[in-house]
LOLUMMAR-124232 format. One record per residue (C-alpha): x, y, z; residue number from 0; residue in one letter; chain. Coordinates in steps of 0.02 Angstrom, whole numbers. Layout:
<rs>
{{X; Y; Z}; NUM; "A"; "A"}
...
</rs>
This chain:
<rs>
{{-1575; -929; -142}; 0; "X"; "A"}
{{-1513; -984; -315}; 1; "X"; "A"}
{{-1580; -1109; -441}; 2; "X"; "A"}
{{-1502; -1280; -424}; 3; "X"; "A"}
{{-1436; -1268; -603}; 4; "X"; "A"}
{{-1324; -1120; -562}; 5; "X"; "A"}
{{-1296; -1151; -377}; 6; "X"; "A"}
{{-1125; -1230; -391}; 7; "X"; "A"}
{{-1065; -1085; -499}; 8; "X"; "A"}
{{-1108; -961; -361}; 9; "X"; "A"}
{{-1031; -1075; -231}; 10; "X"; "A"}
{{-869; -1077; -331}; 11; "X"; "A"}
{{-871; -887; -339}; 12; "X"; "A"}
{{-888; -875; -150}; 13; "X"; "A"}
{{-753; -1005; -121}; 14; "X"; "A"}
{{-636; -908; -236}; 15; "X"; "A"}
{{-675; -748; -141}; 16; "X"; "A"}
{{-635; -830; 25}; 17; "X"; "A"}
{{-471; -901; -37}; 18; "X"; "A"}
{{-426; -731; -110}; 19; "X"; "A"}
{{-440; -657; 65}; 20; "X"; "A"}
{{-337; -800; 137}; 21; "X"; "A"}
{{-200; -777; 6}; 22; "X"; "A"}
{{-191; -590; 37}; 23; "X"; "A"}
{{-176; -606; 225}; 24; "X"; "A"}
{{-48; -747; 223}; 25; "X"; "A"}
{{70; -659; 100}; 26; "X"; "A"}
{{35; -479; 148}; 27; "X"; "A"}
{{192; -453; 253}; 28; "X"; "A"}
{{301; -510; 107}; 29; "X"; "A"}
{{322; -339; 25}; 30; "X"; "A"}
{{302; -252; 193}; 31; "X"; "A"}
{{436; -351; 284}; 32; "X"; "A"}
{{585; -234; 249}; 33; "X"; "A"}
{{485; -83; 312}; 34; "X"; "A"}
{{416; -177; 462}; 35; "X"; "A"}
{{588; -240; 510}; 36; "X"; "A"}
{{647; -60; 510}; 37; "X"; "A"}
{{494; 20; 592}; 38; "X"; "A"}
{{476; -107; 733}; 39; "X"; "A"}
{{663; -150; 744}; 40; "X"; "A"}
{{626; -333; 703}; 41; "X"; "A"}
{{777; -445; 670}; 42; "X"; "A"}
{{770; -589; 542}; 43; "X"; "A"}
{{744; -717; 680}; 44; "X"; "A"}
{{585; -630; 741}; 45; "X"; "A"}
{{532; -590; 563}; 46; "X"; "A"}
{{537; -774; 521}; 47; "X"; "A"}
{{426; -806; 673}; 48; "X"; "A"}
{{305; -667; 624}; 49; "X"; "A"}
{{291; -735; 447}; 50; "X"; "A"}
{{275; -915; 503}; 51; "X"; "A"}
{{156; -900; 651}; 52; "X"; "A"}
{{10; -871; 532}; 53; "X"; "A"}
{{42; -1043; 461}; 54; "X"; "A"}
{{67; -1121; 632}; 55; "X"; "A"}
{{-106; -1070; 693}; 56; "X"; "A"}
{{-173; -1113; 520}; 57; "X"; "A"}
{{-99; -1288; 533}; 58; "X"; "A"}
{{-147; -1324; 713}; 59; "X"; "A"}
{{-332; -1297; 676}; 60; "X"; "A"}
{{-334; -1407; 520}; 61; "X"; "A"}
{{-369; -1574; 604}; 62; "X"; "A"}
{{-507; -1514; 723}; 63; "X"; "A"}
{{-581; -1414; 579}; 64; "X"; "A"}
{{-586; -1571; 471}; 65; "X"; "A"}
{{-677; -1667; 606}; 66; "X"; "A"}
{{-800; -1523; 632}; 67; "X"; "A"}
{{-832; -1509; 445}; 68; "X"; "A"}
{{-867; -1695; 432}; 69; "X"; "A"}
{{-988; -1679; 579}; 70; "X"; "A"}
{{-1075; -1511; 552}; 71; "X"; "A"}
{{-1042; -1474; 368}; 72; "X"; "A"}
{{-932; -1344; 282}; 73; "X"; "A"}
{{-1058; -1200; 282}; 74; "X"; "A"}
{{-1078; -1182; 471}; 75; "X"; "A"}
{{-896; -1212; 511}; 76; "X"; "A"}
{{-826; -1096; 376}; 77; "X"; "A"}
{{-942; -951; 417}; 78; "X"; "A"}
{{-900; -967; 603}; 79; "X"; "A"}
{{-711; -987; 596}; 80; "X"; "A"}
{{-673; -847; 471}; 81; "X"; "A"}
{{-727; -716; 600}; 82; "X"; "A"}
{{-556; -742; 681}; 83; "X"; "A"}
{{-475; -674; 523}; 84; "X"; "A"}
{{-581; -516; 542}; 85; "X"; "A"}
{{-521; -496; 721}; 86; "X"; "A"}
{{-341; -532; 673}; 87; "X"; "A"}
{{-342; -399; 537}; 88; "X"; "A"}
{{-408; -270; 661}; 89; "X"; "A"}
{{-278; -316; 792}; 90; "X"; "A"}
{{-140; -306; 661}; 91; "X"; "A"}
{{-200; -134; 603}; 92; "X"; "A"}
{{-198; -70; 782}; 93; "X"; "A"}
{{-29; -145; 827}; 94; "X"; "A"}
{{110; -41; 903}; 95; "X"; "A"}
{{231; -181; 951}; 96; "X"; "A"}
{{301; -344; 884}; 97; "X"; "A"}
{{195; -447; 1003}; 98; "X"; "A"}
{{31; -368; 951}; 99; "X"; "A"}
{{80; -399; 770}; 100; "X"; "A"}
{{111; -580; 819}; 101; "X"; "A"}
{{-61; -598; 900}; 102; "X"; "A"}
{{-143; -523; 746}; 103; "X"; "A"}
{{-55; -647; 633}; 104; "X"; "A"}
{{-107; -792; 745}; 105; "X"; "A"}
{{-290; -741; 732}; 106; "X"; "A"}
{{-276; -716; 544}; 107; "X"; "A"}
{{-204; -890; 523}; 108; "X"; "A"}
{{-341; -968; 629}; 109; "X"; "A"}
{{-478; -879; 533}; 110; "X"; "A"}
{{-406; -921; 362}; 111; "X"; "A"}
{{-374; -1102; 408}; 112; "X"; "A"}
{{-546; -1150; 347}; 113; "X"; "A"}
{{-547; -1063; 177}; 114; "X"; "A"}
{{-449; -1188; 72}; 115; "X"; "A"}
{{-488; -1350; 161}; 116; "X"; "A"}
{{-674; -1313; 173}; 117; "X"; "A"}
{{-674; -1270; -12}; 118; "X"; "A"}
{{-590; -1435; -58}; 119; "X"; "A"}
{{-716; -1534; 44}; 120; "X"; "A"}
{{-861; -1443; -40}; 121; "X"; "A"}
{{-791; -1488; -211}; 122; "X"; "A"}
{{-791; -1672; -165}; 123; "X"; "A"}
{{-972; -1655; -107}; 124; "X"; "A"}
{{-1032; -1570; -266}; 125; "X"; "A"}
{{-930; -1648; -406}; 126; "X"; "A"}
{{-853; -1814; -458}; 127; "X"; "A"}
{{-675; -1859; -410}; 128; "X"; "A"}
{{-609; -1840; -587}; 129; "X"; "A"}
{{-656; -1654; -583}; 130; "X"; "A"}
{{-570; -1619; -417}; 131; "X"; "A"}
{{-399; -1569; -484}; 132; "X"; "A"}
{{-472; -1448; -613}; 133; "X"; "A"}
{{-590; -1364; -488}; 134; "X"; "A"}
{{-458; -1355; -351}; 135; "X"; "A"}
{{-340; -1275; -477}; 136; "X"; "A"}
{{-473; -1145; -519}; 137; "X"; "A"}
{{-496; -1098; -336}; 138; "X"; "A"}
{{-308; -1089; -307}; 139; "X"; "A"}
{{-278; -987; -465}; 140; "X"; "A"}
{{-424; -865; -447}; 141; "X"; "A"}
{{-395; -852; -260}; 142; "X"; "A"}
{{-215; -813; -301}; 143; "X"; "A"}
{{-275; -639; -346}; 144; "X"; "A"}
{{-258; -608; -160}; 145; "X"; "A"}
{{-74; -647; -175}; 146; "X"; "A"}
{{-63; -522; -318}; 147; "X"; "A"}
{{-148; -388; -215}; 148; "X"; "A"}
{{-18; -418; -79}; 149; "X"; "A"}
{{125; -370; -196}; 150; "X"; "A"}
{{134; -211; -301}; 151; "X"; "A"}
{{-43; -149; -260}; 152; "X"; "A"}
{{-10; -166; -73}; 153; "X"; "A"}
{{160; -84; -94}; 154; "X"; "A"}
{{84; 65; -186}; 155; "X"; "A"}
{{-62; 79; -66}; 156; "X"; "A"}
{{52; 72; 86}; 157; "X"; "A"}
{{164; 207; 14}; 158; "X"; "A"}
{{12; 321; -9}; 159; "X"; "A"}
{{-98; 282; 141}; 160; "X"; "A"}
{{3; 171; 258}; 161; "X"; "A"}
{{-7; -16; 286}; 162; "X"; "A"}
{{-130; -1; 432}; 163; "X"; "A"}
{{-273; 56; 320}; 164; "X"; "A"}
{{-240; -96; 210}; 165; "X"; "A"}
{{-282; -211; 354}; 166; "X"; "A"}
{{-436; -111; 403}; 167; "X"; "A"}
{{-500; -137; 226}; 168; "X"; "A"}
{{-452; -321; 236}; 169; "X"; "A"}
{{-558; -338; 394}; 170; "X"; "A"}
{{-710; -264; 304}; 171; "X"; "A"}
{{-690; -377; 152}; 172; "X"; "A"}
{{-665; -531; 262}; 173; "X"; "A"}
{{-825; -491; 357}; 174; "X"; "A"}
{{-918; -482; 191}; 175; "X"; "A"}
{{-847; -653; 142}; 176; "X"; "A"}
{{-911; -723; 308}; 177; "X"; "A"}
{{-1087; -667; 260}; 178; "X"; "A"}
{{-1069; -748; 88}; 179; "X"; "A"}
{{-1013; -911; 168}; 180; "X"; "A"}
{{-1168; -914; 276}; 181; "X"; "A"}
{{-1298; -864; 147}; 182; "X"; "A"}
{{-1232; -943; -15}; 183; "X"; "A"}
{{-1144; -1106; 29}; 184; "X"; "A"}
{{-1234; -1274; 34}; 185; "X"; "A"}
{{-1150; -1426; 110}; 186; "X"; "A"}
{{-1178; -1545; -35}; 187; "X"; "A"}
{{-1266; -1578; -198}; 188; "X"; "A"}
{{-1429; -1673; -177}; 189; "X"; "A"}
{{-1360; -1812; -287}; 190; "X"; "A"}
{{-1205; -1843; -180}; 191; "X"; "A"}
{{-1219; -1973; -41}; 192; "X"; "A"}
{{-1118; -1953; 119}; 193; "X"; "A"}
{{-1101; -2104; 234}; 194; "X"; "A"}
{{-1159; -2024; 395}; 195; "X"; "A"}
{{-1113; -2169; 508}; 196; "X"; "A"}
{{-930; -2119; 489}; 197; "X"; "A"}
{{-957; -1937; 540}; 198; "X"; "A"}
{{-935; -1957; 726}; 199; "X"; "A"}
{{-819; -1832; 810}; 200; "X"; "A"}
{{-680; -1942; 873}; 201; "X"; "A"}
{{-490; -1929; 863}; 202; "X"; "A"}
{{-492; -2116; 831}; 203; "X"; "A"}
{{-563; -2079; 659}; 204; "X"; "A"}
{{-397; -1998; 614}; 205; "X"; "A"}
{{-316; -2169; 616}; 206; "X"; "A"}
{{-410; -2205; 455}; 207; "X"; "A"}
{{-306; -2067; 378}; 208; "X"; "A"}
{{-140; -2091; 465}; 209; "X"; "A"}
{{-130; -2279; 438}; 210; "X"; "A"}
{{-141; -2258; 248}; 211; "X"; "A"}
{{25; -2315; 177}; 212; "X"; "A"}
{{43; -2180; 44}; 213; "X"; "A"}
{{-4; -2042; 166}; 214; "X"; "A"}
{{153; -2078; 270}; 215; "X"; "A"}
{{268; -2063; 120}; 216; "X"; "A"}
{{181; -1901; 65}; 217; "X"; "A"}
{{203; -1809; 231}; 218; "X"; "A"}
{{381; -1744; 196}; 219; "X"; "A"}
{{326; -1678; 27}; 220; "X"; "A"}
{{176; -1595; 111}; 221; "X"; "A"}
{{294; -1509; 232}; 222; "X"; "A"}
{{401; -1439; 91}; 223; "X"; "A"}
{{294; -1419; -67}; 224; "X"; "A"}
{{203; -1257; -25}; 225; "X"; "A"}
{{339; -1201; 96}; 226; "X"; "A"}
{{469; -1192; -43}; 227; "X"; "A"}
{{364; -1062; -134}; 228; "X"; "A"}
{{297; -959; 12}; 229; "X"; "A"}
{{467; -940; 94}; 230; "X"; "A"}
{{514; -832; -57}; 231; "X"; "A"}
{{349; -754; -110}; 232; "X"; "A"}
{{280; -725; 65}; 233; "X"; "A"}
{{433; -680; 168}; 234; "X"; "A"}
{{614; -673; 107}; 235; "X"; "A"}
{{593; -625; -75}; 236; "X"; "A"}
{{575; -438; -40}; 237; "X"; "A"}
{{718; -426; 87}; 238; "X"; "A"}
{{830; -527; -30}; 239; "X"; "A"}
{{792; -411; -177}; 240; "X"; "A"}
{{827; -259; -67}; 241; "X"; "A"}
{{986; -319; 18}; 242; "X"; "A"}
{{1070; -411; -126}; 243; "X"; "A"}
{{1006; -322; -282}; 244; "X"; "A"}
{{967; -149; -211}; 245; "X"; "A"}
{{788; -139; -278}; 246; "X"; "A"}
{{664; -15; -206}; 247; "X"; "A"}
{{494; -62; -135}; 248; "X"; "A"}
{{400; -34; -298}; 249; "X"; "A"}
{{521; -136; -402}; 250; "X"; "A"}
{{519; -275; -272}; 251; "X"; "A"}
{{330; -273; -276}; 252; "X"; "A"}
{{328; -290; -465}; 253; "X"; "A"}
{{441; -443; -463}; 254; "X"; "A"}
{{338; -527; -327}; 255; "X"; "A"}
{{176; -483; -416}; 256; "X"; "A"}
{{237; -567; -576}; 257; "X"; "A"}
{{291; -716; -470}; 258; "X"; "A"}
{{116; -726; -398}; 259; "X"; "A"}
{{38; -712; -572}; 260; "X"; "A"}
{{150; -854; -629}; 261; "X"; "A"}
{{91; -956; -480}; 262; "X"; "A"}
{{-90; -924; -531}; 263; "X"; "A"}
{{-53; -983; -707}; 264; "X"; "A"}
{{39; -1133; -639}; 265; "X"; "A"}
{{-111; -1180; -532}; 266; "X"; "A"}
{{-219; -1193; -688}; 267; "X"; "A"}
{{-85; -1290; -782}; 268; "X"; "A"}
{{-35; -1411; -644}; 269; "X"; "A"}
{{-219; -1445; -610}; 270; "X"; "A"}
{{-231; -1518; -785}; 271; "X"; "A"}
{{-62; -1602; -813}; 272; "X"; "A"}
{{-120; -1773; -753}; 273; "X"; "A"}
{{-195; -1805; -925}; 274; "X"; "A"}
{{-22; -1780; -1000}; 275; "X"; "A"}
{{88; -1864; -868}; 276; "X"; "A"}
{{-34; -2005; -827}; 277; "X"; "A"}
{{-33; -1982; -637}; 278; "X"; "A"}
{{-27; -1848; -503}; 279; "X"; "A"}
{{134; -1925; -438}; 280; "X"; "A"}
{{226; -1888; -599}; 281; "X"; "A"}
{{160; -1710; -600}; 282; "X"; "A"}
{{224; -1683; -422}; 283; "X"; "A"}
{{394; -1755; -468}; 284; "X"; "A"}
{{406; -1640; -620}; 285; "X"; "A"}
{{358; -1484; -522}; 286; "X"; "A"}
{{468; -1519; -371}; 287; "X"; "A"}
{{622; -1550; -479}; 288; "X"; "A"}
{{593; -1381; -560}; 289; "X"; "A"}
{{582; -1292; -392}; 290; "X"; "A"}
{{738; -1380; -325}; 291; "X"; "A"}
{{839; -1328; -478}; 292; "X"; "A"}
{{779; -1147; -469}; 293; "X"; "A"}
{{817; -1132; -283}; 294; "X"; "A"}
{{994; -1190; -317}; 295; "X"; "A"}
{{1008; -1059; -455}; 296; "X"; "A"}
{{939; -924; -340}; 297; "X"; "A"}
{{1064; -974; -206}; 298; "X"; "A"}
{{1218; -949; -314}; 299; "X"; "A"}
{{1180; -797; -421}; 300; "X"; "A"}
{{1238; -627; -361}; 301; "X"; "A"}
{{1251; -478; -479}; 302; "X"; "A"}
{{1134; -505; -626}; 303; "X"; "A"}
{{1024; -394; -732}; 304; "X"; "A"}
{{852; -360; -656}; 305; "X"; "A"}
{{771; -433; -813}; 306; "X"; "A"}
{{840; -603; -768}; 307; "X"; "A"}
{{775; -583; -592}; 308; "X"; "A"}
{{601; -558; -663}; 309; "X"; "A"}
{{620; -716; -768}; 310; "X"; "A"}
{{690; -820; -625}; 311; "X"; "A"}
{{555; -771; -501}; 312; "X"; "A"}
{{418; -799; -630}; 313; "X"; "A"}
{{477; -974; -672}; 314; "X"; "A"}
{{495; -1015; -487}; 315; "X"; "A"}
{{316; -954; -457}; 316; "X"; "A"}
{{252; -1064; -599}; 317; "X"; "A"}
{{337; -1224; -540}; 318; "X"; "A"}
{{290; -1184; -359}; 319; "X"; "A"}
{{109; -1221; -405}; 320; "X"; "A"}
{{144; -1408; -412}; 321; "X"; "A"}
{{67; -1423; -238}; 322; "X"; "A"}
{{-103; -1422; -328}; 323; "X"; "A"}
{{-62; -1595; -395}; 324; "X"; "A"}
{{-6; -1653; -222}; 325; "X"; "A"}
{{-176; -1605; -149}; 326; "X"; "A"}
{{-260; -1701; -289}; 327; "X"; "A"}
{{-152; -1852; -251}; 328; "X"; "A"}
{{-219; -1851; -72}; 329; "X"; "A"}
{{-401; -1846; -123}; 330; "X"; "A"}
{{-393; -2001; -234}; 331; "X"; "A"}
{{-338; -2105; -83}; 332; "X"; "A"}
{{-496; -2084; 23}; 333; "X"; "A"}
{{-686; -2100; 12}; 334; "X"; "A"}
{{-796; -1946; 27}; 335; "X"; "A"}
{{-847; -1977; 208}; 336; "X"; "A"}
{{-664; -1964; 260}; 337; "X"; "A"}
{{-621; -1819; 146}; 338; "X"; "A"}
{{-632; -1682; 279}; 339; "X"; "A"}
{{-513; -1774; 394}; 340; "X"; "A"}
{{-398; -1827; 253}; 341; "X"; "A"}
{{-377; -1655; 175}; 342; "X"; "A"}
{{-368; -1565; 342}; 343; "X"; "A"}
{{-232; -1684; 403}; 344; "X"; "A"}
{{-137; -1656; 241}; 345; "X"; "A"}
{{-157; -1469; 261}; 346; "X"; "A"}
{{-92; -1482; 439}; 347; "X"; "A"}
{{74; -1539; 368}; 348; "X"; "A"}
{{66; -1421; 218}; 349; "X"; "A"}
{{49; -1264; 323}; 350; "X"; "A"}
{{142; -1328; 475}; 351; "X"; "A"}
{{289; -1349; 357}; 352; "X"; "A"}
{{276; -1167; 305}; 353; "X"; "A"}
{{291; -1113; 486}; 354; "X"; "A"}
{{446; -1216; 519}; 355; "X"; "A"}
{{530; -1170; 355}; 356; "X"; "A"}
{{501; -983; 379}; 357; "X"; "A"}
{{551; -991; 561}; 358; "X"; "A"}
{{709; -1094; 528}; 359; "X"; "A"}
{{763; -989; 378}; 360; "X"; "A"}
{{743; -835; 488}; 361; "X"; "A"}
{{860; -912; 615}; 362; "X"; "A"}
{{985; -957; 478}; 363; "X"; "A"}
{{985; -780; 408}; 364; "X"; "A"}
{{1004; -709; 585}; 365; "X"; "A"}
{{1148; -826; 628}; 366; "X"; "A"}
{{1234; -785; 464}; 367; "X"; "A"}
{{1240; -599; 506}; 368; "X"; "A"}
{{1067; -532; 466}; 369; "X"; "A"}
{{985; -395; 569}; 370; "X"; "A"}
{{842; -269; 556}; 371; "X"; "A"}
{{941; -170; 427}; 372; "X"; "A"}
{{976; -315; 309}; 373; "X"; "A"}
{{1079; -472; 281}; 374; "X"; "A"}
{{1231; -526; 176}; 375; "X"; "A"}
{{1217; -637; 24}; 376; "X"; "A"}
{{1290; -785; 121}; 377; "X"; "A"}
{{1140; -780; 237}; 378; "X"; "A"}
{{1012; -793; 97}; 379; "X"; "A"}
{{1118; -921; 6}; 380; "X"; "A"}
{{1121; -1034; 159}; 381; "X"; "A"}
{{933; -1014; 187}; 382; "X"; "A"}
{{885; -1052; 6}; 383; "X"; "A"}
{{1003; -1202; -3}; 384; "X"; "A"}
{{927; -1267; 158}; 385; "X"; "A"}
{{753; -1263; 78}; 386; "X"; "A"}
{{814; -1343; -84}; 387; "X"; "A"}
{{899; -1488; 6}; 388; "X"; "A"}
{{748; -1523; 116}; 389; "X"; "A"}
{{636; -1525; -38}; 390; "X"; "A"}
{{756; -1645; -124}; 391; "X"; "A"}
{{750; -1764; 24}; 392; "X"; "A"}
{{560; -1752; 26}; 393; "X"; "A"}
{{555; -1796; -159}; 394; "X"; "A"}
{{661; -1952; -131}; 395; "X"; "A"}
{{538; -2012; 1}; 396; "X"; "A"}
{{387; -1967; -107}; 397; "X"; "A"}
{{449; -2084; -244}; 398; "X"; "A"}
{{385; -2232; -140}; 399; "X"; "A"}
{{202; -2177; -157}; 400; "X"; "A"}
{{64; -2235; -275}; 401; "X"; "A"}
{{-117; -2186; -309}; 402; "X"; "A"}
{{-207; -2343; -251}; 403; "X"; "A"}
{{-355; -2317; -136}; 404; "X"; "A"}
{{-363; -2433; 15}; 405; "X"; "A"}
{{-529; -2498; 82}; 406; "X"; "A"}
{{-537; -2466; 269}; 407; "X"; "A"}
</rs>
């Protein structure tokens, strides 16, 4: 369809479009959560489940998706799986109960599970390893526009037309992305060799990933790196700003939008910091320390000027992008023929961690006195400290890693 010279450019555009859809759907209930809790009488415990179940279905499909990609190629698998996101958006738009909302989120997570991981595998099949971090950062940053659309724009649109129409439009856009996946993507550059003898569909092949020494020490950081950002941006940030600082839906949306913009900028920056720090490990350490410190600050502040809230959330969004470097750390450990399984297994822990963190923080807020009308500051303080401490423990374990590739 396109000349070989420009083909990868168009592939990158399509991959960015797909990740934009994924980002919008995964974070869309962030600014809507206070209204949904009120409209559907959802308590914090169930809200944590509703926010996290997207990531649970997302995570569960990562490993089989990686095996399928290694066997059939990214194009066929990506264009097939994303149809579930279309169905999930429709179910969500038609929902009239908590359980139908839950089913919609499950389908969305399953459909979006392929967008990032398939994109990362395609990068490894089209470009050299030393370009991976930069290109992954571009997809994460440009795709982060979806996260932006799920903040102030979604808040405004929902106020004017209702949140249901938002998800009908999301279904249409997602269907269009499915068509682009099928007609534009190509599985690999003609100059890239893939060792086909290792592409058999077998769970035994996963042992090549799981037995890697560094992979084991990276699992806790995978569970917490992205979780520590999304638990604020994608779920509890808006309720916290409403309950503790008394901000309205538009003001909450503005703060979360700037946080998402900062995350986009951070994705570009953290994708390039290896040249300064000398290794992906040092970049991850730098970013995670920043997030831990900011979560502690967020836990203990109470009445402050809204200007400082903007600053705090923006800096947290920027440092929360350090997970880009963690993904890059994974890809230097494995050869191309194992890349689908390696990155999908890593993503299993990345997004599985989001589910458990959102679910557990919902339980903490509920136990500490939260309900469908709101929660006290002690509830949010306990939840945010819980996340900060888990990330600190994960960092201590991550310190035992290196970037040496093993020959299997």
